[in-house]
C-alpha positions in Angstrom: 65.8 20.6 -65.1 65.8 22.6 -68.3 63.2 25.4 -68.4 60.4 25.1 -70.9 60.6 27.9 -73.5 56.9 28.6 -72.8 57.7 29.4 -69.2 60.4 31.9 -70.3 58.0 33.4 -72.9 55.6 34.1 -70.1 58.2 36.1 -68.2 59.4 38.2 -71.2 58.0 41.4 -72.6 60.6 42.7 -75.0 59.0 46.1 -75.2 59.5 46.3 -71.4 63.0 45.0 -70.5 62.9 46.6 -67.0 59.6 44.8 -66.1 61.0 41.6 -67.6 64.1 41.9 -65.5 62.0 42.2 -62.3 59.9 39.1 -63.2 63.0 37.1 -64.2 64.8 38.0 -60.9 61.7 37.1 -58.9 61.4 33.7 -60.7 65.1 33.0 -60.2 64.9 33.8 -56.5 62.0 31.3 -56.0 63.3 28.6 -58.3 64.6 25.5 -56.4 66.2 23.7 -59.3 69.8 24.9 -59.8 69.9 24.5 -63.6 66.6 26.3 -64.1 67.7 29.1 -61.7 70.9 29.5 -63.7 68.9 29.7 -67.0 66.7 32.4 -65.5 69.8 34.4 -64.4 71.1 34.4 -68.0 67.8 35.9 -69.0 68.2 38.6 -66.3 71.5 39.4 -68.0 69.7 39.6 -71.4 67.1 42.1 -69.9 69.9 44.2 -68.5 71.6 44.3 -71.8 68.4 45.5 -73.5 68.5 48.4 -70.9 72.1 49.2 -72.0 73.3 48.1 -68.5 76.1 46.1 -70.1 78.5 46.0 -67.1 75.7 44.7 -64.9 74.8 42.1 -67.5 78.3 40.8 -67.7 78.6 40.6 -63.9 75.4 38.5 -63.7 76.8 36.1 -66.4 80.1 35.9 -64.6 78.3 34.7 -61.5 76.3 32.0 -63.3 77.3 28.4 -62.8 77.6 27.0 -66.3 78.2 23.4 -65.5 75.0 22.2 -67.3 75.2 22.2 -71.1 72.1 24.2 -71.5 73.4 26.9 -69.2 76.8 27.0 -70.9 75.0 27.6 -74.2 72.8 30.3 -72.8 75.8 32.1 -71.2 77.6 32.2 -74.5 74.5 33.3 -76.3 73.7 36.1 -73.8 77.3 37.3 -73.7 77.0 37.6 -77.4 73.7 39.5 -77.2 75.2 41.9 -74.6 78.2 42.6 -76.9 75.9 43.0 -79.9 73.6 45.4 -78.0 76.7 47.4 -77.0 77.5 48.0 -80.6 80.3 45.4 -80.8 79.1 42.8 -83.4 82.7 41.6 -84.1 83.1 40.6 -80.5 79.6 39.1 -80.4 80.0 36.8 -83.4 82.5 34.3 -81.9 80.3 34.0 -78.8 77.3 33.2 -81.0 79.5 30.6 -82.9 80.4 29.0 -79.6 76.8 28.9 -78.6 75.7 27.4 -81.9 78.4 24.7 -81.8 77.6 23.7 -78.2 73.9 23.7 -78.8 74.3 21.5 -81.9 76.6 19.1 -80.0 74.1 18.7 -77.1 70.9 18.6 -79.2 69.5 21.9 -78.1 67.8 22.8 -81.4 65.9 25.8 -80.2 69.1 27.5 -78.9 71.0 26.3 -81.9 68.7 28.2 -84.2 68.7 31.2 -81.9 72.5 31.4 -82.1 72.4 31.1 -85.9 69.7 33.8 -86.0 72.0 36.1 -83.9 75.0 35.3 -86.2 72.9 36.5 -89.1 72.4 39.8 -87.3 76.0 40.2 -86.1 77.5 39.3 -89.5 75.2 40.9 -92.1 77.5 40.0 -95.0 76.9 36.4 -94.1 73.3 36.8 -93.1 72.0 34.7 -96.0 74.3 31.8 -95.1 73.4 31.7 -91.5 69.7 32.1 -92.2 69.7 29.3 -94.7 71.6 27.1 -92.2 69.0 27.8 -89.6 66.1 27.1 -92.0 67.7 23.8 -93.0 67.8 22.7 -89.3 64.1 23.6 -89.0 63.2 21.3 -91.8 63.5 18.4 -89.4 61.6 20.0 -86.5 58.0 19.5 -85.5 57.8 21.6 -82.3 55.6 24.6 -83.0 57.5 26.9 -80.7 60.8 26.1 -82.4 59.3 26.5 -85.8 58.3 30.0 -84.8 61.9 30.9 -85.6 61.0 30.9 -89.2 59.1 34.2 -88.7 62.2 36.0 -87.4 64.6 34.3 -89.9 62.6 35.3 -92.9 61.8 38.7 -91.5 65.5 39.5 -91.0 66.4 38.1 -94.4 63.7 40.4 -95.9 65.1 43.5 -94.4 68.7 42.7 -95.4 67.5 42.1 -99.0 65.5 45.4 -99.0 68.6 47.3 -97.7 70.6 45.8 -100.5 68.0 47.0 -103.1 66.8 43.5 -103.9 63.1 44.3 -103.7 61.6 41.2 -105.3 63.7 38.9 -103.0 62.7 41.0 -100.0 59.0 40.7 -100.8 59.4 36.9 -101.2 61.1 36.7 -97.8 58.5 38.8 -96.1 55.7 36.7 -97.7 57.3 33.6 -96.2 57.6 35.4 -92.8 53.9 36.3 -93.0 53.1 32.7 -93.8 55.2 31.4 -90.9 53.6 34.0 -88.5 50.2 32.8 -89.5 51.2 29.2 -88.7 53.3 29.5 -85.6 53.7 33.2 -84.6 52.0 35.5 -82.1 49.3 38.0 -83.1 52.0 40.7 -82.7 54.3 38.9 -85.2 51.4 38.6 -87.7 50.9 42.4 -87.4 54.6 43.1 -87.8 54.8 40.7 -90.8 51.9 42.5 -92.5 53.5 45.9 -92.0 56.9 44.7 -93.3 55.3 43.1 -96.4 53.3 46.2 -97.1 56.4 48.4 -96.8 58.4 46.2 -99.1 55.7 46.0 -101.7 55.4 49.8 -101.6 59.1 50.2 -102.7 59.1 51.0 -106.4 60.7 48.2 -108.5 64.0 49.0 -110.2 63.7 50.5 -113.6 
């Protein structure tokens, strides 16, 4: 049984990876379904990576039974995130590609977009390509939780455009992130989108 993303959302607080780790471990220990338990273990590894406990994260992923397609995708995705958090984006990118290809092949749209979103972070020179690919996938999606990816995708695109000195394009991307946050995001995402948009608009236009 594949875990519902809403159930994972309820266990995660990305501002508190240590607390998230404890909740995820507890959930894994009490989960009877083997596939769901394996998915939870991949999230334990993600929480460990966010605490810079990279060796422990790898060990958890090594122990996961990845027979189910959704688990195999999550293992590749979380191995990539661990490498990226460790400052090794070149090692992370092939893992994200593996996750994206496997998710596409098995119809796991949420994880497919997640992997493409991570590729845009790991390969900043190709960020626009990966972001556009993910946005095209979302054109055929109706699930609100999956459509929430538009917030992160446009937000990341905005920051990359701003860093490249392309202010007008950055503002446009942040405006779309704000619109997506209003439709599908959390209150925190709306606040962050407002802050990012205000910061971009405050940058003086090029002479």
